[in-house]
C-alpha positions in Angstrom: -134.9 10.7 -75.8 -136.8 7.7 -74.4 -134.1 7.4 -71.6 -134.4 11.2 -70.7 -138.3 10.9 -70.6 -137.9 7.8 -68.3 -135.6 9.8 -66.2 -137.9 12.8 -65.9 -140.9 10.3 -65.0 -139.0 8.5 -62.3 -137.4 11.7 -60.7 -140.5 14.0 -61.3 -141.2 14.4 -57.6 -137.5 15.7 -56.9 -137.6 18.1 -59.9 -140.9 19.5 -58.8 -139.3 20.1 -55.2 -136.1 21.6 -56.5 -137.1 24.0 -58.9 -140.4 25.0 -56.9 -137.5 25.9 -54.3 -135.9 27.8 -56.9 -139.1 29.7 -57.9 -140.0 30.8 -54.5 -136.5 32.1 -53.9 -136.3 34.1 -57.3 -139.9 35.2 -56.7 -138.9 36.9 -53.4 -135.6 38.2 -55.0 -137.7 39.6 -57.8 -140.1 41.3 -55.6 -137.3 42.7 -53.6 -135.4 44.2 -56.7 -139.0 45.6 -57.8 -139.3 47.3 -54.5 -135.7 48.8 -54.6 -136.5 50.0 -58.1 -139.5 51.9 -56.9 -137.6 53.2 -54.0 -134.3 54.4 -55.9 -133.8 58.2 -56.2 -130.9 58.2 -58.3 -129.8 56.8 -61.8 -126.9 54.5 -60.2 -129.4 53.0 -57.8 -131.9 52.7 -60.3 -129.5 50.9 -62.8 -128.3 48.5 -60.1 -132.2 47.6 -58.9 -132.9 47.1 -62.6 -130.1 44.9 -63.3 -131.0 42.7 -60.4 -134.7 42.9 -61.3 -133.7 41.5 -64.8 -131.4 38.7 -63.3 -134.0 37.3 -60.8 -136.8 37.7 -63.2 -135.0 35.6 -65.9 -134.1 32.9 -63.2 -137.7 32.7 -62.2 -139.0 32.4 -65.7 -136.3 29.5 -66.2 -137.7 27.8 -63.0 -141.2 28.0 -64.1 -140.5 26.8 -67.5 -138.6 23.6 -66.1 -141.6 23.1 -64.0 -144.0 23.3 -66.9 -141.8 21.3 -68.9 -141.5 18.4 -66.6 -145.2 18.5 -66.0 -145.9 18.2 -69.7 -143.3 15.3 -70.3 -144.3 13.4 -67.3 -148.0 13.5 -67.8 -148.2 13.1 -71.3 -145.0 12.3 -73.2 -143.7 9.7 -70.5 -146.9 7.5 -70.4 -146.6 7.1 -74.2 -143.4 5.3 -74.1 -143.9 1.6 -75.3 -143.6 -0.9 -72.5 -140.8 -2.6 -74.3 -138.7 0.3 -74.2 -139.1 0.3 -70.1 -136.3 -1.6 -68.2 -137.5 -4.8 -66.6 -137.1 -4.8 -62.8 -135.2 -8.0 -61.6 -136.6 -9.6 -58.4 -134.5 -9.9 -55.3 -134.1 -13.4 -54.5 -133.3 -14.9 -51.1 -131.1 -17.8 -51.6 -131.5 -19.2 -48.3 -135.2 -18.8 -47.7 -137.2 -21.7 -49.3 -139.4 -19.8 -51.8 -142.8 -21.2 -53.5 -141.5 -23.1 -56.3 -143.6 -24.4 -59.4 -142.2 -28.0 -60.1 -141.6 -28.8 -63.9 -141.0 -32.3 -65.1 -138.4 -32.7 -67.6 -140.8 -33.1 -70.6 -142.4 -29.5 -69.5 -145.6 -31.0 -68.0 -146.3 -30.1 -64.4 -144.3 -32.5 -62.1 -145.9 -34.4 -59.5 -145.2 -33.0 -56.0 -142.7 -34.7 -53.8 -144.4 -36.8 -51.2 -143.9 -36.5 -47.5 -140.8 -38.2 -46.3 -142.7 -40.6 -44.0 -144.5 -41.9 -47.2 -141.2 -42.4 -49.2 -138.6 -40.1 -50.4 -138.9 -39.4 -54.2 -135.6 -39.5 -55.9 -136.7 -39.5 -59.5 -135.6 -35.8 -59.9 -132.0 -37.2 -59.8 -132.6 -38.3 -63.5 -132.6 -34.7 -64.6 -128.8 -34.1 -65.7 -129.1 -30.4 -65.3 -130.0 -30.4 -61.7 -128.5 -33.5 -59.9 -126.5 -34.9 -57.1 -123.5 -37.1 -58.0 -121.8 -37.2 -54.5 -122.9 -38.2 -51.7 -124.9 -41.1 -53.4 -128.1 -42.7 -52.1 -127.4 -44.8 -48.8 -124.0 -43.4 -48.3 -122.8 -43.0 -44.9 -121.3 -39.6 -44.3 -118.9 -38.4 -41.4 -117.3 -35.0 -40.7 -117.4 -32.5 -43.6 -118.1 -33.8 -47.0 -118.1 -32.3 -50.5 -121.5 -31.8 -52.1 -120.9 -32.7 -55.9 -123.2 -32.4 -59.0 -124.5 -30.2 -61.7 -126.8 -27.1 -61.4 -127.3 -25.7 -64.9 -130.9 -25.4 -65.9 -132.1 -23.2 -68.7 -132.1 -19.4 -67.4 -130.3 -20.4 -64.4 -130.8 -18.2 -61.4 -129.5 -19.8 -58.3 -129.3 -23.4 -56.5 -129.4 -24.4 -53.0 -128.7 -27.8 -51.1 -130.9 -28.8 -47.9 -131.3 -31.5 -45.7 -134.3 -32.8 -43.2 -134.4 -35.5 -40.7 -136.5 -38.5 -41.6 -139.0 -37.7 -38.8 -142.6 -37.2 -40.3 -143.0 -33.5 -39.2 -139.1 -32.3 -40.1 -138.6 -29.3 -42.3 -135.9 -28.7 -44.9 -132.9 -26.7 -43.6 -130.6 -24.9 -46.3 -126.9 -26.0 -45.8 -125.7 -23.7 -48.7 -126.5 -21.8 -51.7 -124.8 -20.6 -55.0 -125.6 -18.1 -57.8 -122.9 -19.6 -60.4 -124.0 -22.6 -62.5 -122.2 -25.6 -61.9 -121.5 -28.6 -64.1 -120.3 -31.8 -62.9 -118.3 -30.0 -60.2 -118.3 -29.0 -56.5 -121.8 -27.2 -55.5 -120.3 -26.9 -51.8 -119.7 -28.7 -48.6 -121.6 -29.9 -45.6 -120.1 -30.3 -42.2 -122.2 -33.3 -40.9 -120.5 -33.4 -37.5 -123.0 -30.7 -36.2 -125.7 -33.2 -36.7 -126.9 -36.1 -34.4 -126.1 -39.2 -36.1 -128.9 -40.9 -37.9 -130.5 -41.1 -41.2 -131.3 -37.9 -43.0 -132.5 -36.6 -46.4 -130.5 -34.5 -48.9 -131.7 -32.6 -51.8 -130.7 -30.3 -54.5 -133.0 -27.4 -55.7 -132.0 -25.4 -58.8 -134.4 -22.4 -59.7 -134.6 -20.4 -62.9 -135.0 -16.7 -63.3 -139.1 -17.2 -63.4 -138.9 -19.0 -60.3 -139.5 -22.2 -61.6 -137.5 -25.6 -60.8 -137.3 -29.1 -61.9 -138.1 -31.8 -59.4 -135.3 -31.6 -56.8 -133.1 -34.3 -56.7 -133.4 -35.7 -53.2 -131.3 -38.8 -51.7 -131.3 -40.6 -48.3 -127.8 -40.6 -46.3 -126.8 -41.7 -43.2 -124.7 -39.4 -40.6 -122.0 -41.3 -38.6 -120.5 -39.7 -35.3 -117.6 -37.6 -35.8 -114.1 -39.1 -35.9 -112.6 -36.5 -33.8 
């Protein structure tokens, strides 16, 4: 019953439009049939006109009854449904966009924001075994395409992404790739470093739960060497 009420409440505009159109059409048919009945001179004509009048009148009554029932249910019965019975809408998440993330330390207390790169890269998030990088490692030199390994399996997991940025003070994080399936001590994806200018870079893993919260990202420094090709 609650499902039917929720459907009517959600679709009431279309129900009103559809059956209002039916009501208008059958009202016209009823008036036409009544006119034919008044103008009929013979018994057979009157009988046909009367049959049309009854049929169109019945459909007009049904259309008006549905409109009235929809109004009563949507206005009075629908709002009385408890919130617990209503479906919860799931937010649409853009995996490649950088969302506003609430950082949560492993002990549940608010985490300290990551300091800017020119003040030192905070890699303490890598101690969280549910959101950490295992390869590459801090200070490793990378060349061409490399596999990104680690774990992304926080409670109420939603998605993960790994990003890079240069060590320049005003550089921004750029998403390399993302995933919506938890990974435990496995391959998160790959990174084609041949597209980058050789030099020092920061790499981090961000793992987000369904509420938009994330533990402190695991961030490391790596060096990118010139491509071997």
